[in-house]
N, C-alpha and C positions, 0 to 999 in steps of 0.2 A: 481387575486384570482379565484380559480376554484369553480364551483358550487358544493354543497354538494353531488350531485348524480354522479359527474364525477369520472371516474376511477382514482385510485391513480397514481401519477406520478411515472415513473420507478425510481428505486433506482440506485445509482451510481454503486453498485455491479452488478445489472442486465445489465446496459449499458456497463460497461467495460468487464464483463465476457461474455456477449452475443456477443460482438464484437471481442472476443479473445485478448483483450488488457491486458497484465499483469500489475499489479499495484505494484510498489515497494514503501514501506513505510519506511521512516526514522523517528523513534520515538525519539524526542528530550527530552522526559521526564526525561531521566537520567541526563541531564545537569541542570535541575531544581530540585535540591535535594528534595526528598519527595513529589513531585507533581504528579507522575504517579501512577494511581490506577490500581490494577490488572485487573479489568474489562475492563478498557480502552485498556490495552495491549492485552487482549484476543480478543476484537472486532477488533483491528487493525490487529492482526495476522490472524483472520478469513477472514477479507476483502482481505488481500494480498493473502492468500491461495486460496480463491474462484476465484480469477482472474488469478491465475497462477504466481503471483508475490511472494514477500517475505517481511517479516518484518525485519528491521535492528534497534535494539535498540542502541541508540547513548548515550554513557557515556562520550566520549572524542572526540576531533577533529580527532584523528587517526581513530576512528570508522567510521567517515564520509568518509575518504579516502578509507578505506577498503571496505565499502559498495559500493561506486562508482566503484571501480575496479571489484567487483563481479557482479554488475549490467551490466557493460560494457561487461564482459565475457559472461554473460547469453544472452544478446541481440545479441552479435556477433555470438553465436552458433544457434540462432533462425532464423535469417534473413540473406538473401544474398542481398546486395545492389549492383546495377549495374550501 
């Protein structure tokens, strides 16, 4: 536990965004009918956008396949592996 006068711990947004790490979020709320709140989706989208990633709402298993294909394409265009 940090002392009360300690600086706040860096947020995940700051760590990922500051390091240039895109975060891709697969939101499974669509599979749990009626469980996704709009404010949660907005926060997830903002988190992904701030890091250069993307939010993928998942309603079906086909959405997962499509999301992975798009993420793979994005990453292949960003990095050269040698």
